[in-house]
Every structure is written in C-alpha cells, then in structure tokens.
N, C-alpha and C positions, 0 to 999 in steps of 0.2 A: 471295344478299344478306347483308349484315351484320345482326346482331341489331337495330341501330339502324334500319336501313332496313326490316326486317320490321315493327317496331313502327309506323313511320310509314305503311307500306303498309296494315296492318290498320286503324289508326286512320282513315286517309283513306277506306277502304272503308266503315267504320261511319258516318262523317259524311256522305258522299255517298249512302249507303244511305237516309238520312232525307229526302233532297231531295224525292222524290215525295210523301211524307206531308205535309211542310210546304207544298208547293205546293197540294195538294188542300185543305188547311185554309184557306189564304189566298184561294183561288178562291171561297170561300163569300161573301166580302165585297168583294174587289178585282178589278179588271180585269187583263188580262195585262200591259199596259205598266206599270201601277201596281205590280204585284208585282215586276217586274224593277227598276223605279226605286228602290223601297224596299230591295230586296236589294243593289243596287250601292251605294246611299247608306250603308247600315250597314256594308258591307264597307270602304268608303273611310274611314269613321270609325275602324274598327278599325286600318287601316293607318296613319292619322295618329297614333293613340296609340302604335303600335309604333315608328314613325319618331321620334317625340318622345322616347320612352324610350331608344332606341338612339342618338339624336342623329345620325340619318342624313339625307341630302339626296337629293332625287329629280332625277337629271340629265335633265330633260325635253328640253332643247335637243339633247342628244347622241343620245338614243335615241327621240325622239318617233315616228319612222316605225315602229320596231319595236313600241312600245307601242300605236300606233294599229291596226296589223294584228292584233296579238294580242288587242286588245279586241274587234275585229270577230269573230274566230274563236272566242274563248273566253268572251265575255260577251254582247255586244249581239245578234248574230244567233242563237246557240243558245239563250240565255235566253228570248228572245221566242218563237222557234219551238216550243221544248219546252213552255213554260208554256201556250201556246195549244193545242198539239196534245193536251195531256193532258185537255182538255175533251171530246175526241172519241175518244180511244184509252184502252183499259183500262190499269190500272197494270201488269198482267202483260205486255201487249204493249209498253208503254212501256219497261219494263226490258230486254226482249229487243232491241228496236230500238236503244236507247241503247248496249247493250253491243257492237253491231256496230262502234263506233268503234275497238275494240281490233283487230278483223280488218283494218279499213281502214288503221289506223296501221301495223301490221306489214307489210302489203303495200306501202304507200308507202315505208316505211323501207328495205325491201329494194332498191328502185330508186334512192332519193334519198340514202341515208346509207351511205357505204362500209363503216363499221365496225358496221353494224346489219343484217346479212343474215338472211334467214329460213332457219334451219337445220331439218333434219328434226325435232329435238327441239322447237323452237319451234312448228312446224306441228302436231305431235301435241298439244302442250300447248294450243294455240289451239282446236283442234277439240274436245278433251275439255272445256275450260272453257266453250266456247259451248254444247256439248251439255248441260252441267250447268245453264247459265242457262235453256235451253229447258225442261228437266225441272222446275227449281225453280218456274217460272212457268206450267207447263202447265195447272194447275187454275184459273188466274186470267186466262187469255187472253181469255175471253169475258165477264168480269165488268165491271160498270159500264156506261157508255154504249156505244153501238154503235161498232164499229171502222170508221170512215169512212176511205176510201182517202186522202183529202187529209191526214188526221191522221197516218196511217202514213208517208206521204211526208215530212211535216214532221219526224217523229222521226228518220227516216233522214238528212234534211238536217242536223239538229242534230248527229247522230253524226259526219257528214262534217266539219262545222265543227270539232268537238273534235279529230278526227284531224289535220286540216290545221294546227290551232293547235299541236298537239304536235310535228309535223314541223318547222314553222317555228321554234318555240322551240328545238328540238334543233339546228337548223342555224345560226340567226342570233343566238340569245341564250344560247349555252352559256357564255359568259364573263361574263354579267351576273348578279349575285347574285339569288337567288330572291326576296327581299323587294322588290328594285327592280323586277323584272319584274311581280310580283303587284300592287304599288301602281300602277305605270305604266299597266298595262292597265285598272285600276279607275278611274283618273282619266279616261281617255278614254271608258270605258263610262258613267260618270256624266255627262260632258259631253253625251253623245248621249241617254241614256235619260231623264234628269230633264226637260229641255225637251220631249221627245217625249211623255212621259206626261202632262205638264201641258197640252199643247196638244191632243192627240188625245182623251184621256179627260176632257175638260172637262165640268162643273166637277170639278177634281181633288179627291178625297176622302181623308181620313185614316181609318185603321181605327177602328172604335168598340169592337169586342170585344177584350178582353185576349188571347184565344187567337190572334186575327189578328196583333196586335202581336208575340206570342211567335213566331209562324210566320215573319214577315218579318225579325225580329231574328236568329232561328236561321239562316235562309237567308243573311243577310248576314254575320254574324260567324263562324258555325261552318262553313257549307256553301260560303262563298265566300272570305272573308278567310283564315281559318286553313287551310282546305282547299287553296287555291291556293298558300299558302306550302309546305305539305307536298308538293303535287304537283310544283311546279317544283324543289324540293329533290331529290325522287326522280328527276325527269327528268334532272337534271344528273348525279346519281350513278349511276343504273342504265340510263339511256337510255329507249327506248320501251317497255321492259318495264313501266315505271310505268303505262302505259295499261291493263294487265290489271286494274287496280283496278276497272274497270267490271264485271268478272265478280264480284268479291268483294262489291261494293256491292249486287248483287242478293240475295246470301245474307243480308246484313244487313238489307235492306229486308223480306225475308220474316220474319226473326227479330224485327224490331220489331213486325210484325203479330201474331206469336205472343205476345210479351211484353206489349204494351200494348192490343191489340184482342181478346185472348182466343181467337185463332185456333188451331185444333188442327193440329199438324204431321203431315203425312201422309208416305207413302213418298217423295214427290217431294222433300221437304225434305232427307231423309237421302241419297237417291241423287244428287240434283242437287248438294247441297253437297259430297259426296265427289268428284264429277267436277270441280267448280270448283276445289277446292283441289289435286286431283291435277294438273290442267292447269297451275296456277300453280307448283307445285313442279317440274314437269318443265321449264318454261320457265326458271325461276331456278336449276335445277341445284344445290340446296343440299348434296347429298352427293357431288357429283363435283368436276370441276376448278373452281377458284375463278375467278369472273368478275371482270373489271376494274370497279372502282367508284371514282368520283371523290369526294373529300371535299366535304362541305357544312357551312356554319356552323350549319345547323339540326339 
C-alpha cells in the first residue's frame, strides 16, 4: 500500500477499535435500537456537514437500490445484531468473532471477484493475523457476562453482513465516490432505525449522562461517518485487503484498555500484536512487487 493508504488503514483500525468500548458505555443507559438510532443520526449529521462544505449532491434516484442494500449489510442489520450480542458475549470473544469478517470476505472474493483471488501469501497472512487476534484476546475470552450461544451466533451473523457488504460494494459500487456511498447508506439506515427505535423502545428516551452523549456522538461521527469514508476509500483503492482492518482494530481495542483503563499488557499483547501486523504486512506485500491501487479523493 501507499503511505497515504497505510495512514488511512491504521487510523481506521484505531477508530473501529474503540467501537466496543463506546457501545459498552452507551448500554448502561440506552437500549440496543436507541444506540443504533443515535449512532446513525449523528453519522448522517456529519455527512450533511461534509456535503454542504464540499457542495456535493446525493444521487438517491440513481443509486437508491445500491444504497439500500449497503445500508442493510453495513449498518442496519450488523449494528443491531452486534450491539445486542455484546450484552451476552465478552469483549474478547466479540473482537474475535467480529474479525472473522476478514476471513469470510477473502473467501467470497476469491470466488466472486476475478481480480481478487486468494493467493498463498494472502492465505498465510490471514491465518497469522487471525491467530494474532485470538492470542490478543485470549485472556479476555471469559470476562464479563456469560458467553451465550445465541450471542456468539449474532456476532458471527454481524461479521457475515460486513463481509457481504464489502463484496457488494466492491462489485456494484466501485465507480461511486466514497463519500456518496457512505452518506447514501446512512440515509437509508436512518430511515429504518429512527422509526424502529421510537416505536419499539417506547417511550423513547434521550441520554441523561454526559458520558452517554459522548459515546453515541463518538459512535456516530468517528466510528461511522469518518470511518466509513476511510473504509470505502480504502476498498476502492486496495480492494478487499481493506477488510483486514478488523484485525488491527483488535490490537487498538486492547491498547485503549491499557491506556485508559490501566490494564497491564501481558505477553499476549506483544505476541498477538506481532502476529497481527506480520499477517497484514504479508498480505499487503510492502517490500515486494508493487500492487495495483486506484486513486481516491480522500
């Protein structure tokens, strides 16, 4: 990858690495649907500001089917499933199950995308990276609430949605600018989630605690609005390799616990982190033949 794409990749991993922390904070006061509704709403506010600043228009009539499908796979279904599943699955298991989206994406891409085949180097990198994720979270797999089977299935279903969303965007939305895709799917996500949250979790309540407001704003602006701009930009430029960000996000999730929660880094942090980044480097082949990358405005 180019230096610009490496910066975007690492930044995206850091932002998505904070998702589980913000969700846990928001769950202390809000229901699952309310968290998702606030998250999508603040993301949409961010996109409106960006579009106003860039003087862009959203071609809803032309791409509404693409936006609708992407909103289902990237926002509505996985946001609900993952936010709900985290009530029953530990943060460590959540991270591991979520990172399976990378494995699923690469396997689907091998069969569905002609120029994105699974090479031996990719396979080795995937295995090393996933092994690193398991080691990173091995001491947290039984922490928190009990690991109920339905919660684990939910996390896997969310990972499958992300994988399908990446494949669909790679096939159907490759020529649509990243900011158009990101806002288009957010519009449909908001159209579904806001009425759903208001009707199902009635009476609908706004957060009372400042920390809860901070959590939902961070989930919307940083972890959804800005992150999806980065992700779709990377997906256009480097293809499904962008999905490997789910490996590095686990490393940042653990790092946030060390920095802000005073957790002590054990051997798992260093060994797992090394394997994660080794796998990413192997897949992206930074020292060998230069891989094709498309230009992006971001």
